[in-house]
N, CA, C and O atoms as a CHARMM CRD file, in Angstrom:
* protein
*
  296
    1    1 MET  N     83.33500 110.80600 138.90900 PROA 1      0.00000
    2    1 MET  CA    82.11400 110.16400 138.36100 PROA 1      0.00000
    3    1 MET  C     82.77100 109.25700 137.68400 PROA 1      0.00000
    4    1 MET  O     83.57800 109.43300 136.77200 PROA 1      0.00000
    5    2 ASN  N     82.26300 107.90700 138.33600 PROA 2      0.00000
    6    2 ASN  CA    82.12100 106.80600 137.22600 PROA 2      0.00000
    7    2 ASN  C     81.79700 106.61700 136.06000 PROA 2      0.00000
    8    2 ASN  O     80.69300 107.15800 136.12300 PROA 2      0.00000
    9    3 LYS  N     81.86900 106.30900 135.12600 PROA 3      0.00000
   10    3 LYS  CA    81.54400 105.70300 133.58800 PROA 3      0.00000
   11    3 LYS  C     80.22100 104.47500 133.96300 PROA 3      0.00000
   12    3 LYS  O     79.98000 103.54900 134.73700 PROA 3      0.00000
   13    4 PRO  N     79.88400 104.90000 133.31600 PROA 4      0.00000
   14    4 PRO  CA    78.44300 103.79200 133.24200 PROA 4      0.00000
   15    4 PRO  C     79.12900 102.70700 133.11000 PROA 4      0.00000
   16    4 PRO  O     79.06600 101.97500 134.09800 PROA 4      0.00000
   17    5 GLU  N     79.95100 102.22100 131.99800 PROA 5      0.00000
   18    5 GLU  CA    80.91500 101.21600 131.52200 PROA 5      0.00000
   19    5 GLU  C     81.78400 100.30900 132.91000 PROA 5      0.00000
   20    5 GLU  O     82.09800  99.12500 133.03300 PROA 5      0.00000
   21    6 ASN  N     81.95700 101.50300 133.79500 PROA 6      0.00000
   22    6 ASN  CA    83.13900 100.79800 135.08600 PROA 6      0.00000
   23    6 ASN  C     81.95900 100.84700 136.14400 PROA 6      0.00000
   24    6 ASN  O     82.41300 100.99000 137.27900 PROA 6      0.00000
   25    7 GLN  N     80.99900 100.79400 136.11600 PROA 7      0.00000
   26    7 GLN  CA    80.48200 101.26300 137.49600 PROA 7      0.00000
   27    7 GLN  C     80.29800  99.73400 138.12700 PROA 7      0.00000
   28    7 GLN  O     80.43600  99.46700 139.32100 PROA 7      0.00000
   29    8 ASP  N     79.92300  98.68700 136.96900 PROA 8      0.00000
   30    8 ASP  CA    79.82500  97.12700 137.49800 PROA 8      0.00000
   31    8 ASP  C     80.50600  96.37800 137.01100 PROA 8      0.00000
   32    8 ASP  O     80.22800  95.65600 136.05300 PROA 8      0.00000
   33    9 ARG  N     81.81400  96.45500 137.78000 PROA 9      0.00000
   34    9 ARG  CA    83.59100  95.59000 136.94400 PROA 9      0.00000
   35    9 ARG  C     82.96000  94.32000 137.84500 PROA 9      0.00000
   36    9 ARG  O     83.42300  93.34800 137.24900 PROA 9      0.00000
   37   10 ILE  N     82.34500  93.92200 138.69600 PROA 10     0.00000
   38   10 ILE  CA    82.32300  92.49400 138.44100 PROA 10     0.00000
   39   10 ILE  C     81.45400  91.71500 137.90300 PROA 10     0.00000
   40   10 ILE  O     81.50000  90.48400 137.90000 PROA 10     0.00000
   41   11 SER  N     80.32500  92.65200 137.25400 PROA 11     0.00000
   42   11 SER  CA    79.52300  92.03500 136.20700 PROA 11     0.00000
   43   11 SER  C     80.54300  91.96500 134.93700 PROA 11     0.00000
   44   11 SER  O     80.36500  90.98700 134.21100 PROA 11     0.00000
   45   12 GLN  N     81.44300  92.74000 134.61500 PROA 12     0.00000
   46   12 GLN  CA    81.53000  92.55400 133.30300 PROA 12     0.00000
   47   12 GLN  C     83.06800  91.57800 133.62000 PROA 12     0.00000
   48   12 GLN  O     83.48500  91.04700 132.59100 PROA 12     0.00000
   49   13 PHE  N     83.88400  91.31000 134.83700 PROA 13     0.00000
   50   13 PHE  CA    84.72300  90.06900 134.97200 PROA 13     0.00000
   51   13 PHE  C     83.89500  88.97200 134.56300 PROA 13     0.00000
   52   13 PHE  O     84.23600  88.14600 133.71600 PROA 13     0.00000
   53   14 MET  N     83.08200  88.97600 135.02000 PROA 14     0.00000
   54   14 MET  CA    81.76600  87.77200 135.22500 PROA 14     0.00000
   55   14 MET  C     81.85400  87.42200 133.77200 PROA 14     0.00000
   56   14 MET  O     82.60800  86.64400 133.18800 PROA 14     0.00000
   57   15 PHE  N     80.60300  88.42600 133.20800 PROA 15     0.00000
   58   15 PHE  CA    80.30000  87.97600 132.26600 PROA 15     0.00000
   59   15 PHE  C     80.75900  88.82200 130.65300 PROA 15     0.00000
   60   15 PHE  O     80.41300  88.64600 129.48500 PROA 15     0.00000
   61   16 GLY  N     81.60700  89.68600 131.27600 PROA 16     0.00000
   62   16 GLY  CA    82.37200  90.38900 130.19400 PROA 16     0.00000
   63   16 GLY  C     81.63800  91.48600 129.64000 PROA 16     0.00000
   64   16 GLY  O     80.44000  91.33100 129.87800 PROA 16     0.00000
   65   17 SER  N     81.91600  92.71000 128.88600 PROA 17     0.00000
   66   17 SER  CA    81.59200  93.77200 128.27200 PROA 17     0.00000
   67   17 SER  C     80.90900  93.55000 127.06600 PROA 17     0.00000
   68   17 SER  O     81.20800  92.66800 126.26100 PROA 17     0.00000
   69   18 ARG  N     79.91300  94.42300 126.93600 PROA 18     0.00000
   70   18 ARG  CA    78.79100  94.20200 126.02500 PROA 18     0.00000
   71   18 ARG  C     79.37100  95.05500 124.91600 PROA 18     0.00000
   72   18 ARG  O     79.46400  96.27900 125.00900 PROA 18     0.00000
   73   19 ARG  N     79.73400  94.39100 123.92100 PROA 19     0.00000
   74   19 ARG  CA    80.40400  94.40000 123.27500 PROA 19     0.00000
   75   19 ARG  C     79.38100  93.81700 121.66700 PROA 19     0.00000
   76   19 ARG  O     79.54500  93.86100 120.44700 PROA 19     0.00000
   77   20 VAL  N     78.59900  93.43800 122.38800 PROA 20     0.00000
   78   20 VAL  CA    78.03100  92.39500 121.12400 PROA 20     0.00000
   79   20 VAL  C     77.67000  93.46000 120.25000 PROA 20     0.00000
   80   20 VAL  O     78.23300  93.45900 119.15600 PROA 20     0.00000
   81   21 GLN  N     76.73200  94.50600 120.53000 PROA 21     0.00000
   82   21 GLN  CA    76.45100  95.47400 119.70500 PROA 21     0.00000
   83   21 GLN  C     77.51700  95.83100 118.42400 PROA 21     0.00000
   84   21 GLN  O     77.17100  95.72200 117.24700 PROA 21     0.00000
   85   22 LYS  N     78.78800  96.24800 118.82700 PROA 22     0.00000
   86   22 LYS  CA    79.65900  97.27700 118.29100 PROA 22     0.00000
   87   22 LYS  C     79.91400  95.46700 117.08300 PROA 22     0.00000
   88   22 LYS  O     79.55400  95.40700 115.90800 PROA 22     0.00000
   89   23 GLN  N     80.49200  94.45400 117.75200 PROA 23     0.00000
   90   23 GLN  CA    80.73700  93.48200 116.86500 PROA 23     0.00000
   91   23 GLN  C     79.40300  93.26200 115.94700 PROA 23     0.00000
   92   23 GLN  O     79.70200  93.33700 114.75500 PROA 23     0.00000
   93   24 GLU  N     78.00700  93.01000 116.16800 PROA 24     0.00000
   94   24 GLU  CA    77.65100  93.47900 114.88000 PROA 24     0.00000
   95   24 GLU  C     77.70000  94.32900 114.14500 PROA 24     0.00000
   96   24 GLU  O     77.82000  93.90600 112.99500 PROA 24     0.00000
   97   25 GLU  N     77.66500  95.45800 114.22400 PROA 25     0.00000
   98   25 GLU  CA    77.60700  96.55300 113.26200 PROA 25     0.00000
   99   25 GLU  C     79.12300  96.25100 112.45100 PROA 25     0.00000
  100   25 GLU  O     79.17100  96.55700 111.26000 PROA 25     0.00000
  101   26 GLU  N     80.31700  95.66800 113.08500 PROA 26     0.00000
  102   26 GLU  CA    81.63800  95.61800 112.45300 PROA 26     0.00000
  103   26 GLU  C     81.63200  94.13100 111.55400 PROA 26     0.00000
  104   26 GLU  O     82.44200  93.78900 110.69200 PROA 26     0.00000
  105   27 ASP  N     80.47400  93.40500 112.04700 PROA 27     0.00000
  106   27 ASP  CA    80.18200  92.27400 110.79300 PROA 27     0.00000
  107   27 ASP  C     79.97400  92.87200 109.38700 PROA 27     0.00000
  108   27 ASP  O     80.55800  92.66400 108.32400 PROA 27     0.00000
  109   28 LYS  N     78.57900  93.98000 109.85100 PROA 28     0.00000
  110   28 LYS  CA    77.64600  93.95700 109.17700 PROA 28     0.00000
  111   28 LYS  C     78.88400  94.92700 107.75800 PROA 28     0.00000
  112   28 LYS  O     79.00700  94.60500 106.57700 PROA 28     0.00000
  113   29 SER  N     79.26400  95.56100 108.15900 PROA 29     0.00000
  114   29 SER  CA    80.74000  96.41500 107.62900 PROA 29     0.00000
  115   29 SER  C     80.99400  95.53200 106.93400 PROA 29     0.00000
  116   29 SER  O     80.57400  95.42900 105.78100 PROA 29     0.00000
  117   30 LEU  N     81.82900  94.61800 107.58400 PROA 30     0.00000
  118   30 LEU  CA    82.89000  93.70400 106.87500 PROA 30     0.00000
  119   30 LEU  C     81.84400  92.88700 105.46600 PROA 30     0.00000
  120   30 LEU  O     82.27700  92.64500 104.33900 PROA 30     0.00000
  121   31 THR  N     80.62500  92.64000 105.89900 PROA 31     0.00000
  122   31 THR  CA    79.80700  92.15200 104.84300 PROA 31     0.00000
  123   31 THR  C     79.68900  93.09900 103.98900 PROA 31     0.00000
  124   31 THR  O     79.90800  92.68500 102.85000 PROA 31     0.00000
  125   32 GLN  N     79.41100  94.31300 104.04300 PROA 32     0.00000
  126   32 GLN  CA    78.93700  95.07100 103.02800 PROA 32     0.00000
  127   32 GLN  C     80.56700  95.26000 102.06800 PROA 32     0.00000
  128   32 GLN  O     80.85300  95.59400 100.91800 PROA 32     0.00000
  129   33 LYS  N     81.10500  94.96400 102.92200 PROA 33     0.00000
  130   33 LYS  CA    82.91400  95.37400 102.03600 PROA 33     0.00000
  131   33 LYS  C     82.99700  93.99900 100.72000 PROA 33     0.00000
  132   33 LYS  O     83.04700  94.08000  99.49200 PROA 33     0.00000
  133   34 ILE  N     82.97900  92.61100 101.80000 PROA 34     0.00000
  134   34 ILE  CA    82.93100  91.37900 100.73600 PROA 34     0.00000
  135   34 ILE  C     82.45800  91.76400  99.42500 PROA 34     0.00000
  136   34 ILE  O     83.11600  91.93900  98.39900 PROA 34     0.00000
  137   35 SER  N     80.42000  91.93300  99.74300 PROA 35     0.00000
  138   35 SER  CA    79.97400  91.93500  98.76500 PROA 35     0.00000
  139   35 SER  C     79.94500  92.88300  97.73300 PROA 35     0.00000
  140   35 SER  O     79.14900  92.98000  96.80000 PROA 35     0.00000
  141   36 SER  N     81.49500  93.97700  98.19300 PROA 36     0.00000
  142   36 SER  CA    81.70000  95.32700  96.79700 PROA 36     0.00000
  143   36 SER  C     83.29100  94.33000  96.16700 PROA 36     0.00000
  144   36 SER  O     84.18800  94.93500  95.58000 PROA 36     0.00000
  145   37 ILE  N     83.34400  93.32700  96.33800 PROA 37     0.00000
  146   37 ILE  CA    85.03300  92.97000  95.77000 PROA 37     0.00000
  147   37 ILE  C     83.81400  92.46800  94.69900 PROA 37     0.00000
  148   37 ILE  O     82.65400  92.18300  94.99400 PROA 37     0.00000
  149   38 ASP  N     84.43500  92.45200  93.40300 PROA 38     0.00000
  150   38 ASP  CA    84.27000  92.00800  91.81000 PROA 38     0.00000
  151   38 ASP  C     85.43500  90.84600  92.08300 PROA 38     0.00000
  152   38 ASP  O     86.61800  91.03800  92.36700 PROA 38     0.00000
  153   39 LEU  N     84.74200  89.59700  91.91100 PROA 39     0.00000
  154   39 LEU  CA    85.46300  88.58700  91.90200 PROA 39     0.00000
  155   39 LEU  C     86.36600  87.99400  90.71800 PROA 39     0.00000
  156   39 LEU  O     87.39700  87.33000  90.62100 PROA 39     0.00000
  157   40 GLU  N     85.18600  88.74200  89.65500 PROA 40     0.00000
  158   40 GLU  CA    85.95200  88.19400  88.22100 PROA 40     0.00000
  159   40 GLU  C     87.30200  88.95500  88.18900 PROA 40     0.00000
  160   40 GLU  O     88.32400  88.36500  87.83600 PROA 40     0.00000
  161   41 LYS  N     87.31400  90.05300  88.49600 PROA 41     0.00000
  162   41 LYS  CA    88.47700  90.74900  88.34000 PROA 41     0.00000
  163   41 LYS  C     89.62000  90.80100  89.19200 PROA 41     0.00000
  164   41 LYS  O     90.65700  91.35400  88.82800 PROA 41     0.00000
  165   42 MET  N     89.41700  89.96200  90.90600 PROA 42     0.00000
  166   42 MET  CA    90.37700  89.21100  91.44900 PROA 42     0.00000
  167   42 MET  C     91.06600  88.24200  91.20100 PROA 42     0.00000
  168   42 MET  O     92.18900  87.97100  91.62600 PROA 42     0.00000
  169   43 MET  N     90.08400  87.40900  90.15300 PROA 43     0.00000
  170   43 MET  CA    90.22900  86.15500  89.95600 PROA 43     0.00000
  171   43 MET  C     91.51100  86.63500  88.75600 PROA 43     0.00000
  172   43 MET  O     92.70400  86.40300  88.94800 PROA 43     0.00000
  173   44 ASN  N     91.00100  87.28500  87.61000 PROA 44     0.00000
  174   44 ASN  CA    92.58600  87.96700  86.95900 PROA 44     0.00000
  175   44 ASN  C     93.48900  88.29500  87.10600 PROA 44     0.00000
  176   44 ASN  O     94.43500  88.15100  86.33200 PROA 44     0.00000
  177   45 HSD  N     93.49400  88.79600  88.05700 PROA 45     0.00000
  178   45 HSD  CA    95.02900  88.97000  89.23500 PROA 45     0.00000
  179   45 HSD  C     95.41200  88.32500  89.71300 PROA 45     0.00000
  180   45 HSD  O     96.58800  88.55300  89.99800 PROA 45     0.00000
  181   46 VAL  N     94.89000  87.15200  90.15900 PROA 46     0.00000
  182   46 VAL  CA    95.54400  86.15000  90.60800 PROA 46     0.00000
  183   46 VAL  C     96.17200  85.22900  89.93300 PROA 46     0.00000
  184   46 VAL  O     97.04600  84.43600  90.28300 PROA 46     0.00000
  185   47 ASP  N     95.55200  85.43500  88.74700 PROA 47     0.00000
  186   47 ASP  CA    95.80100  84.26400  87.15700 PROA 47     0.00000
  187   47 ASP  C     97.44800  84.68600  86.75400 PROA 47     0.00000
  188   47 ASP  O     98.35500  83.97400  86.32400 PROA 47     0.00000
  189   48 SER  N     97.40800  86.44900  87.15400 PROA 48     0.00000
  190   48 SER  CA    98.39300  87.30900  86.01700 PROA 48     0.00000
  191   48 SER  C     99.44400  87.08400  87.17100 PROA 48     0.00000
  192   48 SER  O    100.61200  87.01600  86.78900 PROA 48     0.00000
  193   49 ILE  N     99.19300  86.94700  88.62800 PROA 49     0.00000
  194   49 ILE  CA   100.71400  86.68100  89.58200 PROA 49     0.00000
  195   49 ILE  C    101.12600  85.69500  89.18300 PROA 49     0.00000
  196   49 ILE  O    102.26100  85.74800  88.71100 PROA 49     0.00000
  197   50 MET  N    100.42500  84.38600  89.18400 PROA 50     0.00000
  198   50 MET  CA   100.89300  83.07400  88.98700 PROA 50     0.00000
  199   50 MET  C    101.81600  82.86900  87.80300 PROA 50     0.00000
  200   50 MET  O    102.86600  82.23200  87.72200 PROA 50     0.00000
  201   51 THR  N    101.19900  83.52000  86.97600 PROA 51     0.00000
  202   51 THR  CA   101.35400  83.29000  85.37400 PROA 51     0.00000
  203   51 THR  C    103.02300  84.21100  85.22800 PROA 51     0.00000
  204   51 THR  O    103.89200  83.92600  84.40400 PROA 51     0.00000
  205   52 ILE  N    103.10200  85.24600  86.19000 PROA 52     0.00000
  206   52 ILE  CA   104.71900  85.58800  86.22600 PROA 52     0.00000
  207   52 ILE  C    105.39100  84.83600  87.25500 PROA 52     0.00000
  208   52 ILE  O    106.59000  84.56700  87.32500 PROA 52     0.00000
  209   53 TYR  N    104.29200  84.47900  88.18500 PROA 53     0.00000
  210   53 TYR  CA   105.57300  83.32500  89.10000 PROA 53     0.00000
  211   53 TYR  C    106.05700  82.17900  88.26000 PROA 53     0.00000
  212   53 TYR  O    107.23100  81.81500  88.19500 PROA 53     0.00000
  213   54 ASP  N    105.10200  81.67600  87.66100 PROA 54     0.00000
  214   54 ASP  CA   105.99400  80.50800  86.80200 PROA 54     0.00000
  215   54 ASP  C    107.02400  80.89000  85.79100 PROA 54     0.00000
  216   54 ASP  O    107.79300  80.05500  85.31300 PROA 54     0.00000
  217   55 GLN  N    107.03700  82.19500  85.45600 PROA 55     0.00000
  218   55 GLN  CA   107.95200  82.63000  84.26100 PROA 55     0.00000
  219   55 GLN  C    108.98500  83.03100  85.19100 PROA 55     0.00000
  220   55 GLN  O    110.10000  82.69700  84.79300 PROA 55     0.00000
  221   56 VAL  N    108.97900  83.67800  86.36900 PROA 56     0.00000
  222   56 VAL  CA   110.48100  83.72300  87.28200 PROA 56     0.00000
  223   56 VAL  C    110.74200  82.43500  88.36200 PROA 56     0.00000
  224   56 VAL  O    111.49800  82.26100  89.31900 PROA 56     0.00000
  225   57 LYS  N    110.00400  81.86600  87.87800 PROA 57     0.00000
  226   57 LYS  CA   110.47600  80.55100  89.21200 PROA 57     0.00000
  227   57 LYS  C    111.88800  79.67100  88.85000 PROA 57     0.00000
  228   57 LYS  O    112.67000  79.39900  89.76000 PROA 57     0.00000
  229   58 PRO  N    112.11900  79.30000  87.61600 PROA 58     0.00000
  230   58 PRO  CA   113.49500  79.02300  86.95800 PROA 58     0.00000
  231   58 PRO  C    114.52700  80.12000  87.25000 PROA 58     0.00000
  232   58 PRO  O    115.65500  79.73000  87.55300 PROA 58     0.00000
  233   59 ALA  N    114.31500  81.32000  87.20300 PROA 59     0.00000
  234   59 ALA  CA   115.55700  82.39700  87.68900 PROA 59     0.00000
  235   59 ALA  C    115.59100  82.23000  89.11900 PROA 59     0.00000
  236   59 ALA  O    116.76000  82.31300  89.49600 PROA 59     0.00000
  237   60 ILE  N    114.72200  82.01100  90.15600 PROA 60     0.00000
  238   60 ILE  CA   114.21900  81.80900  90.99900 PROA 60     0.00000
  239   60 ILE  C    115.79900  80.27700  92.03300 PROA 60     0.00000
  240   60 ILE  O    116.72100  80.16400  92.84000 PROA 60     0.00000
  241   61 GLN  N    114.94500  79.60900  91.08500 PROA 61     0.00000
  242   61 GLN  CA   115.75300  78.32700  91.66500 PROA 61     0.00000
  243   61 GLN  C    117.35900  78.52000  91.19200 PROA 61     0.00000
  244   61 GLN  O    118.23200  77.93700  91.83500 PROA 61     0.00000
  245   62 GLN  N    117.63400  79.19000  90.27500 PROA 62     0.00000
  246   62 GLN  CA   119.13400  79.70900  89.85400 PROA 62     0.00000
  247   62 GLN  C    120.19000  80.23100  90.85700 PROA 62     0.00000
  248   62 GLN  O    121.30500  79.90000  91.26000 PROA 62     0.00000
  249   63 ILE  N    119.06800  81.44000  91.10700 PROA 63     0.00000
  250   63 ILE  CA   119.37200  82.34600  92.02800 PROA 63     0.00000
  251   63 ILE  C    119.96700  81.77200  93.94000 PROA 63     0.00000
  252   63 ILE  O    120.96800  82.04200  94.60300 PROA 63     0.00000
  253   64 THR  N    118.70700  80.89800  94.21200 PROA 64     0.00000
  254   64 THR  CA   119.07500  80.22300  96.25600 PROA 64     0.00000
  255   64 THR  C    120.58300  79.64500  95.93300 PROA 64     0.00000
  256   64 THR  O    121.36100  79.92800  96.84400 PROA 64     0.00000
  257   65 PRO  N    121.03900  79.07800  95.11000 PROA 65     0.00000
  258   65 PRO  CA   121.64100  78.09800  96.13700 PROA 65     0.00000
  259   65 PRO  C    123.08900  79.34700  96.05100 PROA 65     0.00000
  260   65 PRO  O    123.99200  79.13900  96.86200 PROA 65     0.00000
  261   66 ILE  N    123.23300  80.44900  95.18800 PROA 66     0.00000
  262   66 ILE  CA   124.18200  81.47500  95.02600 PROA 66     0.00000
  263   66 ILE  C    123.80600  82.25600  96.86500 PROA 66     0.00000
  264   66 ILE  O    124.56600  82.21500  97.83200 PROA 66     0.00000
  265   67 LEU  N    122.71500  82.75100  96.80800 PROA 67     0.00000
  266   67 LEU  CA   122.22900  82.88700  97.93800 PROA 67     0.00000
  267   67 LEU  C    122.75700  82.38500  99.29800 PROA 67     0.00000
  268   67 LEU  O    123.30400  83.03300 100.19100 PROA 67     0.00000
  269   68 GLY  N    122.56500  81.54400  99.25800 PROA 68     0.00000
  270   68 GLY  CA   123.06300  79.62700 100.29000 PROA 68     0.00000
  271   68 GLY  C    124.35000  80.15400 100.37700 PROA 68     0.00000
  272   68 GLY  O    124.65700  80.29200 101.56100 PROA 68     0.00000
  273   69 ILE  N    125.39600  80.57200  99.46500 PROA 69     0.00000
  274   69 ILE  CA   126.40200  80.67200 100.09800 PROA 69     0.00000
  275   69 ILE  C    126.79400  82.50900 100.60400 PROA 69     0.00000
  276   69 ILE  O    127.73500  82.86800 101.31200 PROA 69     0.00000
  277   70 PHE  N    125.94800  83.21000 100.09600 PROA 70     0.00000
  278   70 PHE  CA   126.31800  84.41900 100.73500 PROA 70     0.00000
  279   70 PHE  C    126.02400  84.24400 102.46200 PROA 70     0.00000
  280   70 PHE  O    126.82500  84.42000 103.37900 PROA 70     0.00000
  281   71 ARG  N    124.56200  83.83000 102.52500 PROA 71     0.00000
  282   71 ARG  CA   124.20000  83.43400 103.96200 PROA 71     0.00000
  283   71 ARG  C    125.20800  82.41600 104.89700 PROA 71     0.00000
  284   71 ARG  O    125.55900  82.56300 106.06700 PROA 71     0.00000
  285   72 LYS  N    125.57400  81.20700 103.81900 PROA 72     0.00000
  286   72 LYS  CA   127.17900  80.61700 104.98900 PROA 72     0.00000
  287   72 LYS  C    127.88900  81.57500 105.36800 PROA 72     0.00000
  288   72 LYS  O    128.17900  81.46700 106.56000 PROA 72     0.00000
  289   73 LYS  N    128.50800  82.92700 104.62800 PROA 73     0.00000
  290   73 LYS  CA   129.71400  83.32300 104.55500 PROA 73     0.00000
  291   73 LYS  C    129.24700  84.32700 106.07500 PROA 73     0.00000
  292   73 LYS  O    130.16300  84.36000 106.89700 PROA 73     0.00000
  293   74 LYS  N    128.29800  84.90100 106.38000 PROA 74     0.00000
  294   74 LYS  CA   128.10600  85.70900 107.32500 PROA 74     0.00000
  295   74 LYS  C    127.56600  84.81300 108.45900 PROA 74     0.00000
  296   74 LYS  O    127.27200  85.30600 109.54800 PROA 74     0.00000
C-alpha cells in the first residue's frame, strides 16, 4: 500500500511537501545551539588566530615566490 506522503503526488508537485514542521524544529534546534555559544571565548580565539597570522605573514610572503617556481616547473 502507498505511504500517506506519496498518495497525492499531484499536490506534492504543485504545492511542495509538508516539511514546514521539520524546518521549524531544525530552526529551534539551531537557535538553541547558537544561544549556547560563548561569544567572548570565540572572540578570544579569533584574536589569537589573527595574532598568529600577523606573526607568520612575513614568512608566507617570503615562501610564496619559491612556491611559484615549483608550480612553473610542473
